[in-house]
C-alpha positions, 0 to 999 in steps of 0.5 A: 493490519489489512489487507493481506497480500497473499494469505489472510494469516498475514493480518494477524502476526506475532513477533513480525510473523504471520501466525501459523496455519495451525494457530489460525485454524484453532482460533478461527473455529473457537471464535466462530463457534462461540459467536455462532452460539451466542448470536442474536436469535432474531437477527441471526447475523454473524460479524462481516469479514473484517469485523470477524477477523478484528475480533479474532486478532484481539482474541489471539493477542490475549490468548497468546499473552503478547506484551504489545499490540500494534493495531492498524485501523481498517477504514477511517477510525471513528466508526472502525471496528478496531476503535474499541480499545479504550485506553491504548498506550499511544495513537498515531495518525500518519500522512492523510490522503483522499481514499474511501470517499464514499465512507469517509467524505470527499475532502481532507477535512472530513477524512481528518475528522474520521481519523481523529476518532481514535484519539482517547482522553489522556492518551498521547497521540502523534501526527506528521506534517499535514496540510493546514486545514486537516491539521486544524481538524485533528487539533479540534478532535484532540481537544474534544477528546482531551487528548494531548496531540503532538507533531513528530519532528522530521527524521532529519532532526534524529540524525544530528550528531550521528550518521544518516539513518538508513531506511529499509523501505524506499521512498521519501514518504517513508521518512515521515512514517519512520518518524512516527514509528519512533515516537510511538516506540518511544512512548511505549518504552517510556511506559515500560520504564525502558527510557534510553534502552533497546527498542523493539524488534521484529520485522515489518513493524513500521506502522503503515497506513493513516491510523494506528493504536499501540496498546497493551491489552492487559494494562489500562494505565497511561504513560506520559512524555516527560519532555512535553507538558500533557494535555496542552491547550490546542485552540488557536495554537500550533500542535506542539512539536515532540522532542527528537531524542537519541536513538538506541542501536536497536531503533537504528537497526529496526529502521534499517531492517524493516521489510514490508512486502508490496511497498516499494518492492523490487523483484529482479527475475533475470531480464524482467524486473518487477517494481511492486507498490500498492499505492492507490491514492493520489498522494501515494501514486505520486510517491510511487512515481518518484520511487519508480523513476529513481529505482528504475528509470535512472538506472544505466540503460542496456548497451543496445538500448533495448529496454521496455517499460510496462505498467500493470494497473488496476484500481477498485472501489470508488477511486478516481482512476483517471486521476491516478492514471494521469500521474503515471503518464510521465513514466513513458510506458511502452505498454499499459496492461490492465486486469482484475485482481484475480490471480486466475479466471477461476479462483475456486481453489484460492480462497485467500484471493477471492472477493465475493463483493465484485464479480469478474464481469464488473472487474473487467468492465472496470479494466476496459474503462481504465484502458479507454481512460489511458488511451484518452490521456495518451491522445491528450498528451500527444495533442499538447506536444507537436513533436509527438505523432497522433496515435492511431486507433485500430480495432478499438485499441491504441496502435503505435504510429508508424513513423515513431513507433515504441515497437523498435528496440532503440527508442527515439528520444523523447519517447513517444507516448502512444503505448498500446493498452491491453486488457487481460481477464486475470493476473496469470495471463497478464504476467505471462504475456509481459514476461514472455517465458523469460521469468522462471516463475512464470510459464510462457503464454499460450502460442495461440488464442490467448491474446485476442489483441493484434498488438499482443503478438507484435509486442511479444517480440519486443518483450522477448528480445529486450535486454531489460523489461521493467514492470511497475505494478500498482494501483491496488494492494490486492493487485500487488498481492496477486502478483506476489503470489504468482511471482514468489510461490514461497509466500503461499506456503 
């Protein structure tokens, strides 16, 4: 799976656990040296980062003799380097979203075409409810490739006659992911002749992301779902619905125990609660907002009303940042903090968090653009609501209007939408400012010189004295990973 959050070893897991440092070191150099010895002497090129890790992952799975490999695609599907598995046991496509548009195309239909590239002749494939046109494209791709494609029933259909299923992952969108995971697991179990028997074990095995292939690397034969005829005629017909089935106790437990760091994750550190979600598309940000409102904003407020809400945001690549930020405005944050995905200004001793494709200068420029976008969105919102004061600009920063400032411990209702927006050069400085020494994992911010913005010092009082500080970290899995590295040092071990 990709990307990793804290350590690159997370990408290659066996029985749910990242491979050990010793195994990673052993197989890295084995693969590297073999490629170095056999590379084209004319072009003398080595595989790029993701391609190298994909080759290494396949080698690890073969050498360690795994029974089953779950492979998440990188970007796309058709031309993705993971798409060399000729005969997986089953393929799945989860809910589609607009992402990586410069590579995959700028419409859902173009993206659906790319995702359908993982379909294989005679290999059953499953997808979840999609908009009409993208689903048509998936049907056409399945027909081209002589692939039997099925639609997953809703998770509710598995609950008939039994208790409500409990999911370890929060958020309504995870119900469709769970329904897809059940169909993939069931197909594998049928293939193994385990119909009706125990499901799979391990943590974090629910597929996440828009494309996944499940394959036995040593067994090229194919299995079929007995309840649905294989290779249905798809043209002009809806995608046939796969049957719901009785879940085994192991499947029910697997759904309940699934953990996935960085997705709808809550870390309670005393008065500061961190809400981490690596959402980075419009659809996933919408899901994130629904989850955050339910998890944080609907909770009982402190008796004295002194709750401060903070957004920590960054986005990378070709994403439409303004569209993402606009979806976050209704959460009524008191502060919006923007910083690059670097944990420290100097990341020399932390190779896992380095991105050699982006300079610090470029990343900070993007953060300043995000700050300006957020300020503009709040001004537009205030302009639409005559009850809200117009924000004042001071020194290039959005400053709270004096009449109804969020810099008071008991905020008026409705909450003013004139949050100060701050930019920090790295995650460590941003997190330290937000926590103000109240999170035991983070040192207090430096007394002077660390925060050039005038609002940084005045806001510090609010953050230090509030009974509850609720922080949403979102916009980038890399941002969430960097935050996790600082908030949970055990993950770096």
